[in-house]
C-alpha positions as CSV (number, residue, x, y, z in Angstrom):
1,M,46.3,71.5,-26.0
2,K,46.7,67.8,-26.8
3,A,43.5,67.7,-28.8
4,E,44.6,70.7,-30.9
5,V,48.0,69.1,-31.6
6,Q,46.4,65.8,-32.6
7,E,44.0,67.7,-34.9
8,L,47.0,69.5,-36.6
9,Q,48.8,66.2,-36.9
10,D,45.8,64.6,-38.5
11,A,45.4,67.6,-40.9
12,M,49.0,67.4,-41.9
13,R,48.6,63.6,-42.6
14,E,45.6,64.3,-44.8
15,L,47.7,66.7,-46.8
16,G,50.4,64.0,-47.3
17,Y,52.9,64.9,-44.5
18,I,53.5,62.2,-42.0
19,A,54.4,64.1,-38.8
20,E,55.4,62.8,-35.4
21,P,53.9,64.4,-32.3
22,S,57.1,66.4,-31.8
23,I,56.8,68.0,-35.2
24,A,53.1,68.7,-34.8
25,T,53.7,70.2,-31.4
26,A,56.4,72.5,-32.6
27,V,54.3,73.7,-35.5
28,Y,51.3,74.3,-33.3
29,L,53.3,76.3,-30.7
30,A,55.0,78.4,-33.3
31,E,51.6,79.2,-34.9
32,T,49.9,79.9,-31.6
33,M,52.5,81.8,-29.6
34,P,53.4,83.1,-32.4
35,K,57.1,82.8,-33.0
36,P,59.3,81.9,-36.0
37,L,60.1,78.2,-36.3
38,L,63.7,77.2,-37.1
39,I,63.9,73.7,-38.5
40,E,67.3,72.0,-38.9
41,G,68.2,68.6,-40.3
42,A,70.0,66.9,-43.2
43,A,69.0,67.7,-46.7
44,G,65.8,65.9,-47.9
45,V,64.2,65.1,-44.5
46,G,61.1,67.2,-45.2
47,K,61.9,70.6,-43.7
48,T,60.7,72.7,-46.6
49,E,57.6,70.5,-47.0
50,I,56.4,71.6,-43.5
51,A,56.0,75.2,-44.7
52,K,54.2,74.0,-47.9
53,V,51.8,71.8,-46.0
54,L,51.2,74.5,-43.4
55,A,50.2,77.0,-46.1
56,Q,47.8,74.5,-47.5
57,H,46.4,73.8,-44.0
58,M,45.9,77.6,-43.3
59,D,44.6,78.2,-46.8
60,T,47.0,81.0,-47.3
61,E,49.8,82.1,-49.6
62,L,53.3,80.6,-49.3
63,I,56.0,83.2,-49.9
64,R,59.5,81.6,-50.3
65,L,62.8,83.3,-49.9
66,Q,65.6,81.0,-51.1
67,C,68.8,82.0,-49.4
68,Y,72.3,81.9,-51.0
69,E,75.7,83.4,-50.5
70,G,75.6,87.1,-51.3
71,L,71.9,87.5,-50.7
72,D,71.2,91.2,-50.0
73,V,68.4,93.6,-49.1
74,N,67.5,94.4,-52.8
75,T,66.9,90.8,-53.6
76,S,65.1,89.9,-50.4
77,L,63.2,93.0,-49.5
78,Y,62.6,95.5,-52.3
79,E,64.0,97.4,-55.2
80,W,62.8,100.1,-57.4
81,N,61.5,99.4,-60.9
82,Y,64.2,101.5,-62.7
83,Q,62.9,100.8,-66.2
84,K,59.4,102.1,-65.3
85,Q,60.9,105.1,-63.5
86,L,63.1,106.0,-66.5
87,L,60.0,105.7,-68.8
88,R,58.1,108.0,-66.5
89,L,61.0,110.5,-66.6
90,R,61.1,110.3,-70.4
91,I,57.4,111.1,-70.5
92,A,57.9,114.0,-68.2
93,S,60.7,115.4,-70.3
94,E,58.4,115.3,-73.4
95,Q,55.7,117.1,-71.5
96,H,58.2,119.8,-70.5
97,M,57.4,121.6,-73.8
98,Q,53.7,121.8,-72.8
99,P,53.4,124.2,-69.9
100,E,49.9,123.2,-69.1
101,R,51.0,119.6,-68.5
102,R,54.4,120.4,-66.9
103,E,55.1,118.7,-63.5
104,Q,57.1,120.2,-60.7
105,P,60.3,118.2,-59.7
106,E,58.8,117.5,-56.3
107,Q,55.7,116.1,-57.8
108,L,57.7,113.9,-60.2
109,E,59.9,112.6,-57.5
110,E,56.9,111.7,-55.4
111,I,55.4,109.8,-58.3
112,I,58.4,107.8,-59.3
113,F,59.2,106.8,-55.7
114,G,55.6,105.8,-55.0
115,R,54.3,102.3,-54.3
116,D,53.4,101.8,-58.0
117,Y,57.1,101.8,-58.9
118,L,58.2,99.5,-56.0
119,L,59.1,95.9,-56.7
120,E,58.2,93.8,-53.6
121,R,60.6,91.0,-52.9
122,P,59.6,88.1,-50.6
123,L,60.2,89.8,-47.2
124,L,58.3,92.9,-48.1
125,R,55.6,90.9,-49.8
126,A,55.1,88.9,-46.6
127,I,54.6,92.1,-44.6
128,T,52.2,93.8,-46.9
129,R,49.7,91.1,-47.6
130,P,46.3,92.9,-47.0
131,D,43.9,89.9,-46.8
132,A,45.5,87.2,-44.6
133,A,48.8,86.3,-42.9
134,P,51.0,84.3,-45.3
135,V,53.5,81.6,-44.5
136,L,57.0,83.0,-45.1
137,L,59.5,80.3,-45.8
138,I,63.1,81.4,-45.4
139,D,64.8,78.4,-47.0
140,E,68.4,77.4,-46.2
141,I,69.2,80.4,-44.1
142,D,72.6,78.9,-43.4
143,R,73.6,79.6,-47.0
144,A,73.3,83.4,-46.4
145,D,76.1,85.3,-44.8
146,E,76.1,86.7,-41.3
147,G,75.3,90.2,-42.5
148,F,72.0,89.1,-44.0
149,E,71.3,87.2,-40.8
150,A,71.7,90.4,-38.8
151,F,69.4,92.2,-41.1
152,L,66.8,89.4,-40.8
153,L,66.8,89.8,-37.1
154,E,65.5,93.3,-37.4
155,V,62.7,92.3,-39.7
156,L,61.7,89.3,-37.5
157,S,61.7,91.5,-34.3
158,D,59.1,94.0,-35.3
159,F,57.8,92.8,-38.7
160,Q,58.3,96.2,-40.1
161,V,60.8,97.7,-42.6
162,T,61.9,101.2,-43.4
163,I,62.2,102.4,-47.0
164,P,63.8,105.8,-47.1
165,E,61.6,107.2,-49.8
166,L,58.3,105.9,-48.3
167,G,58.9,105.6,-44.5
168,T,58.2,102.7,-42.2
169,I,55.9,99.9,-43.4
170,S,54.5,97.6,-40.7
171,A,52.9,94.2,-41.2
172,T,49.2,94.2,-41.7
173,H,49.0,90.6,-40.7
174,R,52.0,89.0,-38.9
175,P,53.3,86.3,-41.2
176,F,53.9,82.7,-39.9
177,V,57.7,82.3,-40.4
178,V,59.5,79.0,-41.1
179,L,63.3,79.0,-41.4
180,T,65.2,76.0,-42.6
181,S,68.9,75.1,-42.2
182,N,71.0,72.2,-43.5
183,R,73.8,73.3,-40.9
184,T,76.3,74.2,-43.6
185,R,77.4,76.9,-41.1
186,E,76.5,77.6,-37.5
187,L,73.7,80.2,-37.1
188,G,74.1,83.0,-34.6
189,D,72.7,82.8,-31.1
190,A,70.6,85.9,-31.5
191,L,68.6,84.3,-34.4
192,R,68.2,81.1,-32.5
193,R,66.8,82.9,-29.4
194,R,64.1,84.5,-31.5
195,C,62.8,81.1,-32.8
196,L,61.3,77.9,-31.6
197,Y,63.5,75.0,-32.6
198,L,62.9,71.7,-34.3
199,Y,65.4,69.2,-35.5
200,I,64.2,66.5,-37.9
201,E,66.1,63.2,-38.2
202,H,65.9,60.8,-41.2
203,P,62.7,58.9,-40.9
204,S,62.4,55.5,-39.1
205,L,61.9,52.4,-41.3
206,E,58.2,52.3,-40.3
207,K,57.7,56.0,-41.1
208,E,59.4,55.8,-44.5
209,I,57.2,52.9,-45.4
210,E,54.1,54.9,-44.5
211,I,55.4,57.9,-46.5
212,L,55.9,55.7,-49.5
213,R,52.4,54.3,-49.3
214,T,51.0,57.8,-49.0
215,K,53.1,59.5,-51.7
216,V,53.5,56.6,-54.2
217,P,50.4,54.5,-53.7
218,E,50.9,52.9,-57.2
219,A,54.1,51.1,-56.0
220,D,53.8,47.4,-55.1
221,E,53.5,47.1,-51.3
222,H,56.3,44.5,-51.1
223,L,58.6,46.8,-53.3
224,A,57.8,49.8,-51.1
225,T,58.9,47.9,-48.0
226,Q,62.1,46.8,-49.7
227,I,62.9,50.3,-50.9
228,A,62.4,51.7,-47.4
229,A,64.6,49.0,-45.9
230,F,67.3,49.6,-48.5
231,M,67.3,53.3,-47.8
232,H,67.5,52.6,-44.1
233,E,70.5,50.3,-44.6
234,L,72.1,52.7,-47.0
235,R,72.1,55.6,-44.6
236,K,74.3,53.5,-42.3
237,Q,77.1,53.7,-44.8
238,R,79.7,56.4,-44.9
239,L,78.3,58.6,-47.7
240,M,79.2,62.1,-48.8
241,K,75.5,62.9,-49.4
242,P,73.1,60.5,-47.7
243,P,69.8,60.3,-49.6
244,G,66.7,61.9,-48.2
245,I,63.0,61.2,-48.5
246,S,62.8,62.9,-51.9
247,E,65.3,60.4,-53.3
248,T,63.2,57.6,-51.8
249,L,60.1,58.8,-53.6
250,D,61.9,59.4,-56.9
251,W,63.4,55.9,-56.8
252,A,60.0,54.3,-56.0
253,R,58.4,56.1,-58.9
254,A,61.3,55.1,-61.2
255,L,61.0,51.4,-60.3
256,T,57.2,51.5,-60.7
257,T,57.7,53.0,-64.1
258,L,60.0,50.1,-64.9
259,H,57.3,47.7,-63.7
260,R,59.5,46.1,-61.0
261,D,58.1,44.6,-57.9
262,R,61.3,43.6,-55.9
263,L,64.9,44.6,-55.5
264,D,68.0,42.8,-56.8
265,P,71.6,43.9,-57.0
266,Q,71.6,44.5,-60.7
267,L,68.4,46.6,-60.7
268,V,69.7,48.6,-57.8
269,E,73.0,49.3,-59.6
270,E,71.2,50.3,-62.8
271,T,69.0,52.8,-61.0
272,L,71.5,54.0,-58.3
273,G,71.5,57.5,-59.9
274,C,68.0,58.0,-58.5
275,V,69.3,57.4,-55.0
276,L,72.9,58.7,-54.8
277,K,73.9,62.1,-56.3
278,D,77.6,61.9,-55.7
279,R,79.9,60.0,-58.1
280,Y,82.2,58.9,-55.2
281,D,79.3,57.5,-53.2
282,I,78.2,55.5,-56.3
283,E,81.7,54.2,-56.9
284,E,82.2,53.3,-53.2
285,L,78.9,51.3,-53.2
286,R,79.4,49.1,-56.3
287,G,80.2,45.4,-56.2
288,E,80.2,43.5,-52.9
289,A,79.3,46.5,-50.8
290,L,76.1,47.0,-52.8
291,E,75.2,43.3,-52.7
292,A,75.6,43.4,-48.9
293,V,73.2,46.4,-48.5
294,V,70.6,44.8,-50.8
295,T,70.8,41.5,-49.0
296,A,70.4,43.2,-45.6
297,A,67.5,45.3,-46.9
298,V,65.6,42.3,-48.3
299,A,66.1,40.4,-45.1
300,T,64.8,43.4,-43.0
301,A,61.8,43.8,-45.3
302,T,60.7,40.2,-44.7
303,T,60.5,40.9,-40.9
304,V,58.4,44.1,-41.2
């Protein structure tokens, strides 16, 4: 199995995702067993990106369900195309005056509650793909309520759904499922038991440098090292919203756009909005606190 995991790790790297052996192993096992993979970690550590890279690697469709408070079956599974149904009923009423074209109520009901009038939402779409198994990304499951989580358990158990007007629809190809959570609420034990689990930390300094070199190759190498060191030092501070990898990449691209090749306190303060997305964090870091972080980052960068 070690060779297969290494092959997957190399493939993810070629697609721009720097994965540790633990990440590659979890993805390989979830794909092979197969079982849903629940990925937890702070915002911006690369949880969602795993599903995107995996869909590229498998050369299959990525179907994404973005969770939020109040998410229900109609939004996630299916709903009927009411406008199309009403139009069909109007046509039927106009045909009522022509006996030779008149449809019986049973026939009309069968037509308007057929698959042509069904709007597939992400969960149903993932089950009904006829050609190949898709990657189903259930993003930020912790934002949905417990009722939706219970409904999701049923879907993930058998990969089939029941639509009253059509009956039970089973998966043609079992989708590969990735669930992500930022831990804004604790997930239920029943959901956790059905999944393999992966927790992703903020990257190490060396990994963040490698990510920068891969994702922003146009950035000056010395600047990339200083940026990674600054982010590493910044996450040690008490922040409301610690920056993730996406902020690191945005900042690197911004500084490259400004044609800068090294950090200094004034430059960092002028571009801090690329890194911190909370006004209180920005206010807390100004002045001497910011200079101390920049100084520590520059000193760290010289030793890498």
